[in-house]
N, C-alpha and C positions, 0 to 999 in steps of 0.2 A: 567426539566429532560434532561440530556445530551443524545443525540443520534447521533450515526454515522451509516450511511446507505450506504452500498456498492451496486454498480450496474455495469453491463457491462460484467459480466462473461458469459461463454458459451462454446460451442464446436467449435474447430477450427482445421484445419489441420496443420501439422508441416510446419513451414515456414510462417505461417500466422500471423495476428496481432489482438490484442484486446485492447480496452481502458477501463480501470476500473475507476469508479468515486466513491468518498466518500463524501457524503453530511452530514455536521454537523449541528445540531440544539441544542438549549437549552443554548448555550453559544457561544461566539466567540472564535475561535482558531487562530485569526490573529496574536497573539503574542506567539504562542506555536509551538514547533516542532511537526511534524506529520510524520507517517511512514506507510509502508506496510510490512506485514509479510505473510507467507504462511505455510500451514500445511498439511501433508499427514496423513491418518489414522494410528494411532499407533506410530506416530513420533512426535518429539518436533516441536513446532512452530519455524520457522526460519526467520531471517531478510532478507528482499528483498531490500528495499530502504527507505530513509528518507530525509526529507527536513527541513531546519531551518525555523523559523517563516516567514521570508521574501521570502524564496525560493532562496535566494542568495547562499546558501550552500546546496549541495545535496550529498548523500552518497549511495553507492550501494554494494550489495554482489558481490563478484567476479563472481559468476555464471551467473549474469544477466547484468554485466557491458557491455556497448556498444549495448545492445539490448533493455533495458528498460529505460524509462525516467519518472521521477517523476516531477510533477509540481503542483502548487496550485493557486487558485484564491481567495484571502482573501476577496474580496468584496462579493463573493458568498459563502464564508465559505465552499469551496469545494476543494478537492484534487484529483489528477488524477494519473493514472499509465498507460502510453502508453507502450504496450508490442509488440515487433516486433521480427521477426525471431524465433517464438516460437518453442520449442522443447517438445517432449513427457515428458521429465523430469520436465517441468514447470507445469505439471498437479498437482493441489492442490486446497485447499480452501484458498482464499486470504482474509486477514483481514486488515482493516485500523485501525490505532491507533493514539491517540493524547495524549499529555502530558499537565499537568497543569503548568509545570515549563519551564522556558526559556532555562535552561542549563541541558542537560541530556546526557547519553550515547546513541547515536542514534540507535545503533544496538542491544541494550539490551531490552528484553521484560519488565524488571522491570522499565524502564524509562517512560513507558506509563501508563496512568491512565484510559483511555477510549478506548473501543474496539467496533468495529462493529460486526455484526453477521456472516459476511463472505459471499463470493460469489465463486461459483465453477468455476474453469477454467480447461477445459479438452482439451488436445492437442493430436490428433490422429496421428499415424505414417503413 
């Protein structure tokens, strides 16, 4: 059974940093794109960042560009999201996602087949 488990969320002051992790089990994703999305209550899930299977290509939402960095360690089947200069508007539940296919629309929810349960990130002002 495929599982994606996020960790690293929490409460942080504005300007602070957090590092999220996404550990995958049940199959290897070393040949698959992976991404991070976030969601506020009552709102649609939105794209944050994504990585090609190798990590050689990365993609970011404009709102996080220059502040967040996505990376992955395929040997550990784990993906990371380093978040810096956090703002109150970054507050959300963050989800990691993985695709079964090598070629997808990285920013689109429909491109991903597996999702974690989410981890809460709260940024206080």
